[in-house]
N, C-alpha and C positions, 0 to 999 in steps of 0.2 A: 504494500500500500504506500501511497504518497500523501502527505499532508502539506498543504500550500498556505502560506501566509503572505498577503500583499501588504506593502507599505509605500509611503511616499506621495500619497494623494494630498490634495489640498485645494486652496483657492488661489487663483492667479489671474492677472489681467491679460487681455488679449495680446498676443505677441510674446508672452512669457514662455518659460520652460519648466518642466517638471521631470523628475526621474522616478519611475515606479520600480520597485523591487518585488520579487516573488521568491521567498525563501522556502525551500523544500526539505522536508524530513524524509527519512527512508533511504534505502540503498539503491533505488532503481532510477534516480533522477537522470542519469546518463542515458537511459533508454527511452526517456520521454521525448515526444515531439511537444515542444512548449508553445503555447499560444496565448495571446492577449485578446480578450473580448471586451466589448463595452455594451452597456445597456442604458439608454436614455429613458426618462419617464414615459411610460405608455408605449414603449417600443420593444421589439425583441432584442435579444442579445446577438451581437454581430462579431464575427472574427475580424480583427483588424491587422494582426500580424502574427506570424508563426516562425519558428526556427527549428530546423531539423536537428537530429542528434549530432550531425557533423557540422552544424553551424550555418547551413544555408537558410537565408531569410526570405520571407515573402510578405507582401504588404497589400492591404486593400487600397483601392484608388484614393479613398478619402484621406489617407494618412501618408501615402507614398511621398517621399522627399522631405517629410517633416518629422516622422517618428523613426526610431531605430531600435530594433529588438536585438538582444544579445543574450548569451548565457555563459556562465562560468561553472563548468561541471565540477571543478575542484571545490568550489564553494556551494554547490548545489543551489544556485540562485540564477534566476532569469531577470532580465531588466527590460524596461521600455523607456527609452529616452525620448521625450516629447518636446519639440521646439515649435516656434511660431504657432502657438496655441490659439484656437479660435473659439468663440462662444459655442459653436456647434459641436465642439469636442466635449462639452459638459456631459458627464455620464458617470455611472459606476463602472469601474474597470476591474475585470476578473482575469486571473491567470488560470491556465488550464494545462494539465499534463495528459497527453493521450498515449497510452502504453498498453500493449497486449489486448487491444480492443476495449479498454476501459478509459473512462474520462474521470479525472479528479479536478476539483475546483477549489479555489480559495474563497474567502468570505467576501471579497470585493473591497475596493477603496474608491472613495468619491473624489472626482476631479470636477471642479467648478471653474469655468473661465468666464470672466466678466468683460463686458465691452467698454 
């Protein structure tokens, strides 16, 4: 099993930056495909970025060029560096580990971007 804990959310003005962290417990972090999702009020949860076990990153169009996903397998932590934040980035951000056909989720961290 994997337990995930997000941190780093908060309130920021448009154009600002935040770095989210997702700390994982357990011994299989290195086997996870890690993803960051977000969910705005009244909307479904969307995948915005993912990173493979080998470090290959993919991004949704809404964040491409502004967000960077990374992972440190030695620290069993995934990161989401967010720059040029916009009010429409306001959401609860969740990290996800997908491994052996199972999904594990963190509790989420709120990001609020004001104009």
